[in-house]
N, C-alpha and C positions, 0 to 999 in steps of 0.2 A: 465664600456664601456662606454654604451648607454647613460649616462648622461652624458659625455664626449662630444661624438660624439653631444648632440643635445647642446653643447655650440654653437659650428658653431664659435669659438673665429680665425680669420684670421691670419696668418702669414704675419709678416709684413715684408717687404725686398724695401722695396722703390717705384723710380716708376721705369717702368719696359716695354717692348715692348707687342704689344698682341703677337705677335708671342714666345711669354716665355713659354705660359704655351699648347704647344702644348705635345700633347703624347711622349712618345718615341719612338717608331717605323718611329714615325715622325721627331722627330726634333734632334734623335740624329743620322740618317746618312744627315740629313743636316744639323747641325753642323761638318760632318766631310768632306763633300764636299768642305763647307767653308774654314775651316780648310786646305785642299788640294792646296785650289788655291790663298792661301797667297802666295806673293813672297819669295823664299825660303831666304831672309836674315832676313823676319821680326822674332818678336820673340814672341813663342806660350805664351799664354797667361794663366792664369790658370780655365778660366772660360769657357764657350760656344764659338764653333768660332768665333760668331758676336762680343764678347768682353761683353755682355750686361748681364747683370745681368738675376736670373734666379728667374720663382715666376709662381706658381701655379695659375690657374683662378679658380679653386674650394676654398672650404673653409673647417676649421677642427679643432683639436684643436690647441693650440696657446703651439709646444711641447719644444721651446725655454724658456718658462716661468716655464713649468710642470717640466721641466729640473732643472733646476735653485732652483727649491722652492723644489723638491726630497729628496725623505727620503733616499736616497741612502747611507749618509755623517753618517748617524746614525751607518752604520756597518761600511764601509768601508772608506779607504784611496787613495789615489790619486796612481793608476799605472806611473810608470815610460815610460816614452821616451826615447827609447834607441841608440842611433845612431851606425852603422851598418857598422863597418869597409870595411871588404872588399867586399858585397856587394856594397858598395858607388863606391869603383877601381874599382870594373869590369866595375859595368855599368856606369861608369862617370857620376856620380851625389849624390847627397847628399840623403840615405836610412835612415830614424828613424824607429825603431819598437814600437810601442804600445803594453805595454806586459800585456794584460789581462788576461794569462796566469801565472798569480804572484796572481790575484787574492782567496779568502778561497779555492773558490772549483774551482779553474782552469780553470772558464770560465766565460766572458762577462754576460752570464745568468743569475750569479747573482743578476747584479744590474736589470734588468728588474725584477725580480722574486721576491727580497727583496722589490722593490718598490712599486710592487702590492700586497702583502701582508700588508704590511704597512699601505694599503687603504682600506684596506678588511672591506666586508659592518659588521654591528654590528650583525644584523642577523647569519652570518657567524663563526660557529666556527670550520670550518674543513677545509684542501683545499686538494683537489683530482687531481691528472696531469698523463700521461701519457709520459713515455719517454726508450729510450734506454741508457741511462747514463748522459749524460750534464746538461740536463733541470732538469734530477730527482733529482742531487746533490746539484743544488741549490737550488731549491728549499727545501729541505731536510735541506741546512746548515742558510738557510731568516729563516723557518720556525719555529729552534730552537733556534734563535736569538731572537723571537718577541714571541716566547710561545707559536706559533700556532700549531695542530697536521696536519701531513701531511700524507696522499697514494703515493703512488708510484705506477702506473701499468708498470708493463713489462711484454714485451715478452719474451715464453722460450726460445728467443734463444741468451738474453740477456749473457754476460761470466756472469761469477760465481762472479766474482770480485767486478765487477761494482755492483752488487744487495747488500755486502757487504760491501762497502763505505758509500753507501745511507742507509743501516743503521745502519752503523753506525755516521752516521751524525745525528740521531733519527726520521729520517721516518720508518712508516711501508711500507713492499714491499710488494706489490701482483702478483704475477706471474699468465698471465691469456693470450691465445692466443698463436697462432704462429708468429703470424704478430704483428705490431705496429696499424693498423688498428683494428683488434680484442682488443688488450689492450684498444682504445684510447672508445671502444664501450663499455668498460667492467666503463671506466669514464663514461660514458654519464647516463648510467644506473646507478652505484651509487649516480650520483648529482641525476641523477631527483628522487631519489628513496626518497632523507632527505635533506631535506629543509635547515638545519643547515651545509652542506657540500656542497662547490664552487666549479666546476671545475676551474683549472686553464689554461688559454689558454699562451701558452708558448711564444707566439709573436705577435700577429694581440690585442692588448691591448692598451690604448692611456698611460696606468702606467706604463707596460711593456716599452713599446718604451722611452717613455722620463727617466726610467732609463738607458736602453742602449743608450739612446743623452748625459749622463752625461760623457762618455769616451771621446767624440767629445768635451765638453765643456775645459775638460783636456786638447785636442789636441792643442784650439783653444788659448789656456793660456799658457802651456807651450811648443809650438814650438816658438817665438818670439826669447826666451833662446837659442831655439836649434839650431836656423839657424844664431844666430848673427857672425858673421866675415864670412860670406858667399859669396858667389861673389852675389847674389840679397839675400831675407830676407824674398821674398812669397814664402807661402806650396803652392808649384804647384797642386799637385792631392790627394787623399788621398783614401786607397784601401781597401774595408771590403769586407766578406766573405758575401754571401750572404744565404744561409739557408733558415731558416724562416724567413729570413729576416725584421725582428724586429732593428736588429745593426744597418744595412746599412739604413732603411728609418731614425730610431734615429740622427742617424751620419747626413744622406743628411740633413733634414731638419734643426738642430742644423749650420751646416757649409757653406749650400746656404743662411743662416738669415745670418752670422756675415762677411763670407770671400766669397761672391757670385761669385769671379772669380777662386777661388779652386775647381778643378773637383771633383768630388765626383764617383770612380767608382765599381761597385759590383763585385766579382769576384766569380765563380762558378765552378767545376769541369764537368768533359765533364758527366762522368757521372747521375749529379744532377742539369744539368741546367735549371731546371723549372721556373725558374725565365726569365730569356733569351726567350725562347718558349713563354713565358708566355707575357712577354713583346712586343715582335714581333708580339704574334695573337692578339693583344687587348683586352687578357681578361686571367682571372687565369685559367690555367690545370690544373691536378690533374694525379699522378702517384699513381700506385696498391702499391707500399712500396718501402720506400725511401732508396736510395743508400748505401749497406754496407761498401765501403770503408770510405765513408768522413759520416758515418750515425748521426756526428755533426753535419753534415751544408747542411743536406736533409730533405725534409719532402713530406708529400702528397700533398699536398696543401695550396699556400698562401691564406692568410686571406685578406680580401680587406683593413681594411686599408690601410697595411705595401703596399700592391698592388698599391695602391692609392698615396701616396708618392714616391714607386719607379718610375713609371712612368710620376710623376710631373717633380724629380728631382734629379735624377739619370742620368748624364752624359754616360756610357758608362756603358758598362758586357763585360769583358775578361771570355771566357773561357782554364780552364787549364788540363790537363791532367793528367793521375796520376803519369806519371812521372814525370812529372814537380813539381807537389805537394810533393815527395817524393825529389827531388832536394831539391826544401824550407825547407822542412824541417832539411838535412843537415846542409843549409844556415844559417838555425837559428840556431841549435846549436854551430855551429865555429863561429858566429858573436856575439850569448849572453849566445852559455852555455845551452839552452831554450833545452827541449828534447816536441816536437808540440805531436798534436794528427795529423795525417793525416788535419782533420778539422781545424787544430788550424793552418795550413800553407799556405790555400786553399790563402791568400788574396796577400801575400811575393810570391807564385807562381806567381798571375796575374801582381805583380809589375813588376818583372821580364820579363814577356813575354811584359810588354807596351812597359818598355822605352827599351827595345833589339829593338822594332821595332817604334822604333822616328827614325827621320833622323841623323846623327852624328853631332854631334857641331863642332863648332870652335876648330882650336887646342887653347889647352888651356883652355876653357869654357866649364859649367857644362850644362847637358842636364836636371837639375832644382832640387829641392828640392820633396822630394816625403815623406809620410807615410804608415806603412802597419800595420792594428791591426794583432795582431796574437791571434788572440782569442778563443783557448781551447787548455789544454792538458788533460781534465780530463778521456779521454776515449782513453790513448795512454797505452796500454798491450806490455812488454815487448817483447815476441815472434814475433808480427807486424816490432817490428825494421831492423827483416832478410830481411822483403821485402824491407823495407823502402832504409837499405842500397846497395841492389843487384838493385833497379832499378836509386836509385839519381842521378849514372855518366850517366843514357841512355835519364836522364831527364834534368839533365844539356849540352847534346848533346856532351859530352866528350870521351860518350863510343858508339860503333858503332856494330850490332849484324849479322852480313852475313851467311846465308845458300850459302852453293857450293857443288857440283856437278863437279868430276875429276875420270877419269881412275881410278881404283883401283890396280894400277900395285908396284913392289917393285921401291922403292926411293923415289914416285909419292909425299908421303905425305911428306918428308924434303923439296922436291922440291918447294912445294906449301909454305911450312911454310917460308924458307929463302926468297921467292918474296915479304914476308910482311913485312922484317926486314926493319933496325929497330924498326920497330913500336910496342909498345907494345903491346905482344899478354897477353889476361887476361880470355879467357876460349876457348878448346876446347871440344865436344862432337861429337866422334865419335865409329862405332861399323863396322865391319868386316862383310858383308854375300857374303861366298862362293856361291851364288848361282846368284849375281849382278857382270855384270861388271863395273858398276861406285861406287865410294864410294861418302856417303853421309856428310857432314859435317857439324859442325855448330859452326862458330870463332868469338870471340869479342873480338874485341882492342879497347885500349880509347887512345886517342889523347895526345900528351905533351902538356903543355904548348907554348912550339916555334910552334908548329904546328898548334894549336887554332889557332892562333894570327895569322897565315900567310892564313891559309885557313878556308872555313867555312866547317861546318859537311859534307855538300852535295859534293862542293869539294873533302873533305880528304875520304870520298864512291868512289867519281867516281876515284882518284888515286888508291886507293887498287884494285878496281873491274879492273882494269886499268893492274895492274902490274899483276893483275892474270888468267889474261887471257892469256898472253902472255907464260903462263905453263898449256893451255889445261885445265884451271879449270873455270868455268861457275858457278858466282859468282853472287846474287843478296843482297841488303839491306833488310835489316825484323827488325829492328830498333822498326819500328812504328808499325809493325805489333803482336796485343795481342796473337792471338792465337801460334807463334812461338817465342814468347819471355815467355810464361807460361809455353805451354806445349810440342808444336814440338820438338825443343833443347832437351827435356828429351826424347824422345821418337823416336833419330838417331838412325839406322840402316835398318836389311831386312826390304823388302819391300814386302808385299803377292800379289802382283799386284791389280791390280783393279777386286772392289766385285760388280757386278751387286746391285744396288739400296743401294749400301752403302747410308750413308747419316753424315755427320760430323758436329758434335751441340759442343759448348763450354757453357759450363753454369758457374755463380757465386751464390753455393749454399749458406744458413746460416748454421756455422758449430752449426747447436745442432742435436740429434740424431732423427733420422727416415730421412732425409732430403735426403740421396741418397738412400734410403731403400724406400721412395715416389718413385724416378723417376725408379728405376728398377722395384719397383713392377708394375708399369704402362704397363712398358715394356711386364712384363711376363704375360700377361692379353690377351698378342695378339699370335695368331696365325703367326708361322712365321717371326717373328722381334725374331732380338737374336744379341748382343754385339760384334762385330767385332775390335775394342779398348777402353782402360780408361784408362786415365792419369787424376790422381788427385795428387793438391797437397796443400797441406796448407800453408797460408802466413798470419798468426799469425790472431788475433784478431776472429773476428766472420765470417769472409767473406773464405769460399774454392771454388779453382778453376778448374772443369774440364773438359774434355774435351774424348768426346765420340764418339766412331760409331757404326751405329746403319744400320743393312740392314733390308731394309724397301720391304718386296713386292709389286709386279707391283699393281699400282691400289690402291695403297693404301699411298701414299703421305700427302693428306689431311688430312688423319686417324694423321700423326705422328705431323704431325706442330699442331693440334686439344688437340693434349696427351700434347706437348710441352706448349703450351700456358693454358692449364688448373693447370699444377704443380705450377705460382703464380712464378718463378725465371725469374731473367733474364739468355736469352739466346740466342746467335747469330748463325746463319745457316753456316758454314765454308766450304760444299761444294764444293764452287768456290772457295776457296783462294789458290792460287796457289802456297803456301806452301806444301798442300795438294796433288794438282794435279803434282806437281813435285819432290814435296820429301818423300810422305810417301806414295805412292800405287805404 
């Protein structure tokens, strides 16, 4: 890596304006401002708002040359660029999916791993890396093809099926530490102790970046034939998952050199938006542990080289919710029959969100031509499909979840149900409580195709709330409330009333032995602290969602917060959540 960075070979993009080298936090908002000021009749181009070519004012490796001369095709063939007919029709545009999930390791990461190992220094006989899945499998497949010994260090929380897959691919798996950070510490310790062992950087290495960049070379080559006969044959934007950002950086380096008017847009999950926050801050940030739901597209910190490239070349970042990702998994399956892991569908979710927000085109016209890279399918566990299927309709904004409070008297339930007919009711959660005058109900409804065309999701929700209000039913739309969707709807029923000092906390626990015990053990050490509520739900894979109520004695709130922070798990204080205040006590 150091040798390549010292080479300082410029990326040649032709004549540009000086402002093109501005950092993302200045350049992206400026481009959007210019775009908004365009006349409504103007045609949106595939480049920045000012229509100019983009170039960095810094220098670095020539990634186009490195991609063209990479060793990737010693092992791999091109992956297809597949037309997504369903998405194209619904979004009124042309959508193609670059099928990186069809690679032998089911992930784009095989490109970078193989190219890096193919250029292994002569004094290195073995490589070692840390992973929770797709990176480790890609390294194992590449190492076996090249006859290189590989070791993958994985944290204890890694699902056993992922460990077995990597072992079958020929790598040695060492399970070490409870977090990915501790696994990386073991990697560094091993590599520093043996001069013949090289620590493999998953993303921040010019050979890795240029390996991933070969996907963009294929898109450039394939897109012409794919768009033949379309309204215009220019590719307007490519959507790429961020994560460690080697794929995004490599794609940006190639596309901005060869097709500078095409936008390169990174996409991140809301729980793993490290690149977006880092770009806005102007420097790399870090997190304690990657987000479990999209662990294939989440890192603890970005490397300096991928950050530099993204800061200088990426046009925009789209942040999507878990529900939107679930909907994208379903879209990919329906259009291509691909079963993607959540991380692999992030780019498709970003494309949908971005295109939907674009101005409506003139009648008979298209919104444009777009490509999304389906990046990963190696970390998909069958059990998580249950959660994905449940949330897909919400992510598509086709299903709405409502929390209801109504008089608990004879005939009221039937009246409430009739009030929302003929809409499709997909779920009721209700439990009678003899001591309460009001009944609490959670109700989910899905919009029909006809309703979806006539009204927005917000209008649909307002219409339902209005219809219920005529029957003495107080209703609120809780579709966007994670606590309601994951926990409260399953805890509907009698309420204990207000408990002095009760704190409500929502966790995402890793699915490994002892995770919940660590939390309960920390509470047990404190006098006067006790559990008032506990709801756990396994969503498949390696993340479990927990909602806990804890009675904290007066004056000990600070100590309670310190205990939560010390656990090292993502947590959210929901004590002021309207669902808790109005529906759970």
